[in-house]
NUDREN-971841 format. One record per residue: residue number from 1; residue in one letter; x, y, z of N, C-alpha, C, O in turn. Coordinates in steps of 0.1 Angstrom, whole numbers, plus 5000, padded with zeros to 4 digits. Example, Ala and Ser with C-alpha at 12.3 -4.5 7.8 and 13.67 -1.06 7.14 Angstrom:
<nodes>
NODE   n res  n_x  n_y  n_z ca_x ca_y ca_z  c_x  c_y  c_z  o_x  o_y  o_z
NODE   1   a 5132 4943 5078 5123 4955 5078 5132 4967 5078 5142 4967 5085
NODE   2   s 5128 4978 5071 5137 4989 5071 5129 5000 5079 5134 5011 5080
</nodes>
This chain:
<nodes>
NODE   n res  n_x  n_y  n_z ca_x ca_y ca_z  c_x  c_y  c_z  o_x  o_y  o_z
NODE   1   m 5812 4145 0861 5811 4136 0857 5814 4142 0837 5820 4133 0830
NODE   2   k 5810 4154 0831 5818 4157 0822 5833 4166 0827 5841 4165 0818
NODE   3   k 5836 4173 0836 5845 4177 0839 5859 4164 0839 5870 4166 0835
NODE   4   l 5853 4152 0844 5863 4143 0842 5863 4139 0826 5873 4143 0821
NODE   5   l 5857 4135 0819 5855 4134 0806 5869 4144 0799 5879 4140 0795
NODE   6   f 5864 4158 0800 5871 4164 0796 5887 4162 0799 5895 4160 0789
NODE   7   i 5892 4163 0815 5906 4161 0818 5910 4145 0814 5921 4139 0815
NODE   8   a 5901 4140 0811 5905 4121 0798 5909 4127 0787 5921 4123 0784
NODE   9   l 5905 4135 0780 5900 4141 0766 5921 4150 0766 5929 4147 0758
NODE  10   l 5922 4158 0776 5934 4167 0774 5944 4158 0781 5955 4159 0776
NODE  11   l 5941 4150 0792 5955 4144 0791 5959 4131 0776 5971 4129 0772
NODE  12   n 5944 4124 0771 5951 4120 0758 5960 4128 0747 5970 4124 0742
NODE  13   c 5955 4141 0745 5961 4149 0736 5979 4151 0742 5990 4147 0737
NODE  14   a 5977 4156 0753 5996 4154 0760 5997 4144 0757 6002 4144 0746
NODE  15   i 5994 4129 0761 5999 4116 0755 6003 4115 0737 6013 4110 0730
NODE  16   f 5990 4121 0735 5994 4118 0721 6004 4124 0718 6011 4118 0710
NODE  17   a 6011 4138 0722 6019 4141 0713 6031 4139 0718 6041 4145 0713
NODE  18   r 6030 4130 0729 6048 4120 0735 6047 4112 0727 6058 4110 0723
NODE  19   a 6037 4103 0721 6035 4088 0720 6045 4086 0701 6045 4092 0691
NODE  20   q 6050 4078 0705 6063 4074 0694 6055 4066 0681 6056 4069 0669
NODE  21   k 6046 4058 0685 6033 4052 0674 6019 4048 0681 6018 4042 0692
NODE  22   v 6007 4052 0672 5993 4051 0673 5991 4041 0666 5995 4037 0655
NODE  23   e 5980 4035 0678 5971 4023 0675 5958 4024 0674 5952 4029 0684
NODE  24   v 5952 4021 0663 5937 4022 0665 5931 4008 0664 5938 4000 0658
NODE  25   y 5917 4004 0670 5913 3990 0670 5898 3989 0669 5892 3999 0672
NODE  26   g 5891 3979 0667 5877 3979 0669 5877 3960 0673 5882 3951 0666
NODE  27   s 5872 3959 0682 5868 3945 0685 5855 3944 0689 5850 3954 0692
NODE  28   y 5844 3929 0690 5836 3927 0696 5838 3916 0707 5847 3908 0704
NODE  29   g 5832 3914 0719 5832 3909 0731 5820 3900 0731 5810 3901 0725
NODE  30   l 5827 3889 0741 5819 3875 0745 5821 3877 0758 5831 3881 0762
NODE  31   g 5808 3873 0766 5807 3872 0779 5811 3884 0788 5821 3883 0796
NODE  32   s 5802 3894 0786 5809 3906 0789 5804 3905 0806 5797 3896 0811
NODE  33   a 5808 3915 0812 5803 3916 0826 5789 3920 0829 5784 3916 0840
NODE  34   q 5784 3927 0822 5770 3932 0820 5763 3921 0815 5751 3922 0819
NODE  35   e 5766 3908 0807 5762 3897 0804 5758 3890 0821 5747 3886 0826
NODE  36   i 5769 3889 0825 5770 3884 0834 5761 3888 0847 5756 3879 0854
NODE  37   i 5760 3897 0848 5749 3905 0857 5739 3901 0855 5733 3893 0862
NODE  38   d 5734 3905 0842 5719 3902 0838 5721 3888 0840 5711 3885 0846
NODE  39   g 5727 3881 0839 5723 3866 0841 5719 3865 0855 5708 3861 0858
NODE  40   l 5727 3867 0862 5723 3868 0875 5713 3872 0885 5711 3867 0897
NODE  41   s 5706 3884 0876 5698 3891 0879 5689 3883 0876 5685 3876 0885
NODE  42   d 5682 3882 0863 5673 3870 0863 5672 3859 0871 5660 3856 0875
NODE  43   m 5681 3854 0876 5679 3840 0888 5676 3843 0901 5671 3836 0909
NODE  44   g 5681 3858 0902 5682 3862 0918 5666 3871 0914 5662 3876 0924
NODE  45   a 5659 3872 0905 5646 3874 0903 5635 3863 0907 5626 3863 0916
NODE  46   s 5637 3857 0900 5626 3848 0901 5634 3837 0917 5627 3827 0919
NODE  47   l 5642 3837 0921 5648 3830 0935 5643 3837 0946 5636 3830 0954
NODE  48   f 5645 3849 0949 5642 3860 0960 5628 3862 0959 5623 3869 0967
NODE  49   t 5621 3857 0951 5607 3864 0951 5592 3849 0952 5580 3849 0953
NODE  50   g 5604 3836 0951 5594 3830 0954 5592 3818 0937 5588 3806 0937
NODE  51   g 5595 3827 0926 5590 3829 0916 5575 3833 0913 5568 3825 0906
NODE  52   t 5570 3843 0918 5564 3855 0913 5569 3865 0902 5562 3870 0894
NODE  53   v 5582 3867 0902 5587 3875 0893 5597 3867 0885 5605 3860 0891
NODE  54   s 5597 3869 0871 5602 3863 0863 5614 3874 0856 5611 3886 0854
NODE  55   s 5619 3871 0854 5629 3881 0844 5639 3872 0831 5646 3861 0833
NODE  56   q 5637 3878 0820 5648 3873 0810 5649 3880 0803 5641 3887 0797
NODE  57   t 5668 3881 0802 5678 3894 0794 5684 3888 0784 5693 3879 0785
NODE  58   n 5679 3894 0772 5687 3882 0758 5694 3901 0754 5689 3912 0752
NODE  59   h 5709 3895 0753 5717 3908 0749 5715 3906 0728 5715 3897 0720
NODE  60   l 5714 3921 0728 5711 3921 0713 5724 3920 0708 5725 3913 0698
NODE  61   y 5736 3927 0713 5747 3925 0707 5755 3930 0717 5750 3933 0727
NODE  62   g 5770 3931 0715 5779 3939 0722 5788 3928 0733 5787 3916 0730
NODE  63   p 5794 3932 0741 5804 3943 0737 5807 3954 0720 5809 3957 0732
NODE  64   i 5808 3957 0715 5815 3964 0699 5820 3979 0711 5814 3986 0718
NODE  65   a 5837 3976 0705 5843 3989 0714 5852 3991 0700 5853 3983 0690
NODE  66   v 5860 4004 0702 5868 4012 0696 5873 4015 0702 5869 4015 0713
NODE  67   g 5888 4020 0698 5901 4031 0704 5912 4035 0699 5916 4034 0687
NODE  68   v 5918 4039 0709 5931 4044 0703 5941 4038 0711 5935 4033 0720
NODE  69   n 5953 4035 0711 5965 4033 0722 5974 4040 0714 5973 4041 0702
NODE  70   y 5984 4047 0723 5994 4054 0723 6008 4048 0728 6010 4047 0740
NODE  71   y 6020 4045 0719 6028 4038 0727 6046 4047 0731 6054 4053 0724
NODE  72   f 6045 4044 0741 6056 4056 0749 6067 4051 0747 6076 4060 0744
NODE  73   t 6072 4035 0748 6081 4026 0742 6076 4014 0732 6064 4013 0727
NODE  74   p 6082 4008 0730 6075 3998 0719 6065 3988 0731 6056 3982 0726
NODE  75   r 6068 3988 0745 6064 3976 0751 6050 3982 0761 6040 3976 0765
NODE  76   l 6052 3995 0762 6040 4001 0768 6034 4012 0762 6038 4023 0756
NODE  77   s 6024 4009 0764 6014 4020 0757 6002 4022 0765 5997 4013 0772
NODE  78   a 5994 4039 0764 5980 4039 0771 5971 4045 0761 5977 4050 0751
NODE  79   g 5959 4044 0762 5947 4049 0755 5936 4050 0762 5935 4050 0774
NODE  80   i 5925 4049 0750 5910 4057 0753 5905 4041 0745 5911 4034 0738
NODE  81   l 5890 4039 0751 5885 4030 0743 5871 4032 0743 5868 4032 0755
NODE  82   y 5860 4032 0737 5848 4033 0738 5838 4017 0733 5841 4009 0724
NODE  83   s 5829 4017 0741 5820 4006 0739 5808 4007 0740 5804 4017 0746
NODE  84   n 5800 3996 0735 5788 3996 0738 5779 3983 0739 5782 3976 0730
NODE  85   t 5771 3979 0746 5766 3972 0745 5751 3971 0744 5745 3981 0748
NODE  86   s 5743 3962 0741 5726 3963 0742 5717 3949 0745 5719 3939 0738
NODE  87   s 5712 3949 0751 5703 3944 0758 5689 3943 0759 5685 3954 0764
NODE  88   r 5677 3933 0756 5663 3937 0764 5657 3927 0772 5659 3915 0770
NODE  89   s 5651 3930 0780 5649 3926 0797 5630 3923 0796 5622 3932 0794
NODE  90   i 5628 3911 0797 5613 3911 0801 5609 3906 0810 5610 3893 0810
NODE  91   v 5602 3912 0825 5598 3912 0836 5587 3910 0836 5580 3919 0830
NODE  92   s 5579 3897 0843 5566 3896 0846 5562 3888 0859 5568 3877 0861
NODE  93   g 5553 3892 0867 5553 3890 0875 5533 3886 0877 5524 3892 0870
NODE  94   g 5529 3874 0889 5519 3874 0891 5509 3872 0878 5510 3863 0870
NODE  95   s 5497 3883 0881 5488 3884 0873 5491 3899 0863 5481 3901 0856
NODE  96   s 5501 3907 0862 5501 3918 0854 5506 3911 0842 5511 3900 0842
NODE  97   s 5506 3918 0834 5510 3918 0820 5528 3918 0820 5533 3923 0830
NODE  98   a 5537 3912 0811 5551 3912 0808 5550 3931 0803 5542 3937 0796
NODE  99   n 5563 3935 0810 5572 3950 0809 5588 3944 0796 5599 3937 0797
NODE 100   t 5583 3949 0788 5598 3949 0780 5609 3960 0780 5605 3972 0776
NODE 101   y 5618 3960 0781 5632 3977 0787 5642 3973 0778 5646 3961 0777
NODE 102   k 5647 3981 0771 5658 3982 0763 5670 3986 0775 5667 3996 0781
NODE 103   n 5682 3980 0778 5691 3982 0784 5703 3986 0771 5705 3979 0761
NODE 104   t 5708 3999 0774 5722 4002 0763 5732 4008 0775 5728 4014 0785
NODE 105   y 5745 4003 0771 5755 4005 0783 5764 4012 0776 5771 4006 0767
NODE 106   n 5766 4023 0778 5779 4028 0768 5789 4030 0773 5787 4038 0782
NODE 107   v 5806 4026 0774 5816 4029 0784 5829 4032 0781 5836 4025 0774
NODE 108   i 5833 4042 0786 5843 4049 0779 5854 4046 0792 5852 4050 0803
NODE 109   m 5867 4040 0787 5880 4034 0795 5892 4047 0792 5892 4056 0784
NODE 110   a 5901 4043 0803 5914 4048 0801 5919 4031 0800 5915 4022 0807
NODE 111   r 5930 4031 0791 5940 4017 0794 5949 4019 0788 5952 4028 0780
NODE 112   t 5956 4006 0796 5974 4005 0796 5977 3992 0793 5971 3984 0800
NODE 113   d 5986 3987 0784 5992 3975 0782 6006 3974 0783 6014 3983 0783
NODE 114   y 6007 3967 0783 6018 3960 0785 6028 3949 0777 6026 3937 0781
NODE 115   r 6035 3950 0770 6038 3940 0755 6051 3935 0762 6061 3942 0764
NODE 116   y 6050 3917 0767 6064 3907 0768 6068 3912 0755 6075 3922 0754
NODE 117   i 6063 3903 0741 6074 3899 0729 6068 3915 0719 6056 3916 0719
NODE 118   d 6072 3921 0715 6067 3933 0700 6079 3930 0689 6089 3936 0685
NODE 119   k 6070 3913 0686 6075 3909 0671 6063 3910 0661 6059 3922 0659
NODE 120   a 6059 3904 0656 6052 3901 0645 6039 3890 0652 6028 3887 0648
NODE 121   v 6044 3887 0660 6030 3884 0666 6037 3891 0684 6047 3893 0690
NODE 122   q 6023 3892 0687 6029 3901 0702 6019 3894 0708 6009 3889 0703
NODE 123   l 6026 3893 0727 6019 3892 0734 6018 3898 0751 6028 3899 0757
NODE 124   y 6006 3903 0757 6004 3915 0760 5995 3913 0770 5987 3905 0765
NODE 125   s 5990 3918 0785 5984 3925 0793 5980 3937 0796 5987 3946 0798
NODE 126   g 5966 3938 0797 5965 3953 0807 5956 3958 0810 5950 3959 0799
NODE 127   i 5950 3964 0819 5940 3968 0826 5933 3984 0821 5939 3994 0818
NODE 128   s 5919 3980 0821 5910 3996 0813 5904 4000 0830 5902 3992 0839
NODE 129   l 5902 4016 0829 5897 4014 0843 5886 4024 0836 5890 4028 0826
NODE 130   g 5869 4030 0840 5865 4038 0834 5850 4044 0840 5850 4046 0852
NODE 131   s 5840 4045 0833 5828 4045 0838 5819 4039 0824 5822 4038 0812
NODE 132   s 5810 4038 0829 5797 4028 0826 5786 4038 0826 5783 4043 0836
NODE 133   f 5778 4043 0811 5769 4048 0813 5756 4041 0808 5754 4038 0796
NODE 134   a 5745 4038 0820 5732 4023 0815 5725 4032 0813 5727 4042 0820
NODE 135   t 5717 4032 0807 5702 4037 0803 5696 4025 0803 5701 4015 0798
NODE 136   t 5677 4023 0812 5672 4015 0804 5656 4019 0806 5649 4023 0815
NODE 137   k 5654 4016 0791 5641 4025 0787 5632 4016 0787 5636 4006 0782
NODE 138   p 5616 4017 0794 5604 4009 0788 5601 4012 0775 5600 4022 0769
NODE 139   e 5598 3994 0769 5596 3998 0753 5578 3995 0748 5572 3996 0738
NODE 140   n 5572 3990 0763 5555 3983 0759 5548 3992 0763 5536 3988 0765
NODE 141   g 5552 4008 0766 5538 4019 0776 5535 4018 0787 5525 4019 0793
NODE 142   t 5546 4015 0789 5540 4014 0808 5544 4027 0813 5550 4036 0807
NODE 143   s 5540 4028 0823 5544 4036 0831 5556 4043 0835 5558 4054 0839
NODE 144   t 5564 4033 0834 5580 4034 0842 5587 4044 0834 5586 4045 0822
NODE 145   k 5595 4053 0843 5603 4062 0836 5614 4054 0825 5611 4043 0821
NODE 146   t 5624 4062 0822 5637 4059 0813 5644 4059 0827 5640 4067 0835
NODE 147   a 5656 4049 0831 5662 4053 0841 5677 4054 0839 5680 4048 0829
NODE 148   s 5687 4059 0844 5701 4059 0836 5703 4059 0852 5696 4064 0860
NODE 149   t 5719 4052 0854 5728 4050 0861 5744 4057 0852 5745 4062 0841
NODE 150   t 5755 4055 0865 5767 4058 0861 5773 4047 0870 5775 4048 0882
NODE 151   d 5777 4038 0864 5785 4028 0872 5805 4029 0870 5811 4038 0864
NODE 152   f 5810 4016 0878 5825 4022 0878 5825 4010 0866 5816 4002 0867
NODE 153   a 5834 4007 0855 5837 4003 0841 5852 3999 0844 5861 4006 0850
NODE 154   y 5851 3987 0840 5867 3978 0841 5870 3966 0832 5860 3960 0828
NODE 155   q 5878 3962 0829 5886 3957 0819 5898 3948 0822 5908 3950 0815
NODE 156   v 5899 3939 0832 5912 3931 0832 5917 3923 0819 5908 3915 0816
NODE 157   n 5927 3922 0811 5935 3913 0798 5943 3903 0807 5953 3910 0809
NODE 158   a 5944 3894 0811 5955 3889 0817 5961 3879 0804 5971 3873 0807
NODE 159   l 5957 3877 0792 5962 3873 0783 5959 3880 0765 5949 3877 0758
NODE 160   g 5967 3888 0762 5962 3891 0744 5972 3885 0737 5983 3881 0741
NODE 161   i 5969 3885 0728 5981 3882 0715 5972 3885 0698 5962 3880 0693
NODE 162   r 5986 3898 0695 5982 3902 0681 5993 3897 0673 6004 3896 0677
NODE 163   v 5987 3895 0659 5991 3889 0649 5995 3897 0633 5986 3898 0625
NODE 164   g 6008 3903 0631 6006 3911 0626 6015 3925 0631 6014 3929 0643
NODE 165   r 6026 3936 0620 6030 3946 0621 6023 3957 0620 6020 3962 0632
NODE 166   k 6020 3965 0609 6008 3976 0610 5995 3970 0605 5988 3979 0601
NODE 167   i 5992 3961 0604 5977 3956 0604 5979 3944 0608 5984 3936 0601
NODE 168   g 5973 3940 0624 5972 3928 0627 5958 3921 0632 5947 3928 0631
NODE 169   v 5958 3914 0636 5939 3907 0640 5948 3905 0658 5960 3906 0659
NODE 170   f 5940 3904 0666 5940 3905 0683 5928 3895 0686 5918 3893 0679
NODE 171   t 5934 3888 0699 5923 3879 0710 5925 3880 0721 5936 3876 0724
NODE 172   e 5918 3885 0731 5923 3888 0743 5913 3881 0753 5901 3881 0751
NODE 173   l 5918 3875 0763 5912 3868 0769 5914 3882 0784 5922 3891 0786
NODE 174   g 5900 3877 0792 5902 3885 0801 5888 3888 0815 5882 3878 0819
NODE 175   f 5885 3899 0818 5872 3898 0825 5869 3912 0826 5878 3920 0828
NODE 176   g 5853 3915 0823 5853 3929 0828 5844 3932 0815 5838 3924 0808
NODE 177   y 5844 3947 0814 5832 3951 0807 5833 3954 0791 5827 3963 0786
NODE 178   n 5842 3943 0784 5847 3939 0771 5842 3925 0771 5838 3920 0761
NODE 179   g 5842 3918 0780 5841 3906 0777 5851 3896 0781 5862 3901 0784
NODE 180   i 5850 3884 0783 5858 3873 0789 5868 3870 0777 5880 3866 0780
NODE 181   i 5863 3873 0762 5869 3866 0752 5868 3881 0742 5857 3887 0744
NODE 182   n 5874 3887 0734 5874 3899 0729 5883 3898 0713 5895 3898 0714
NODE 183   a 5879 3898 0702 5888 3899 0694 5886 3905 0682 5876 3902 0676
NODE 184   g 5893 3913 0678 5892 3922 0666 5906 3930 0660 5917 3927 0665
NODE 185   v 5905 3939 0650 5918 3944 0643 5922 3956 0645 5914 3965 0646
NODE 186   s 5930 3958 0647 5943 3972 0645 5946 3974 0636 5943 3967 0626
NODE 187   m 5954 3987 0636 5965 3990 0628 5971 4003 0637 5966 4012 0644
NODE 188   k 5985 3998 0634 5994 4008 0637 6005 4018 0627 6013 4014 0619
NODE 189   f 6003 4036 0632 6010 4041 0624 6021 4048 0629 6029 4053 0622
</nodes>
């Protein structure tokens, strides 16, 4: 995995050298794939065990994302983004006491966008692909060990709207690891 991240970093350096403009951004999303999967897991735990095991997940924050886009043309950009999401799960079953776990998702994705309109108000669509590094850590002294997984991460932005030329605000509607709705601020230079 480290080799893949190193290659992605080298590609971004090469892209940066050929880019006409650079955009940096920060955003916050709601309704991420992680939130939806955790909700389905909570329902499934109770359903498949006949109610003997219950699970409740509360999302603490996220996804919070930061990234950089490089513009090859006024309409086509590519870049890289990082996002972080955190939640707390409480799992209880039968006569045993409840166990609490903190879940953290660190996501790194390559991103590309196509702008349909490139004026003061911009309309665009895009896709992001990469990896999610998830960690589940017990919080209440159980004998369970910390678990880590690496999963495929994605974000499909069906429609993005950005208002502003150099400094702007944006909202994106889509599905994936950055949320169904994602809003933030960006700066081009």
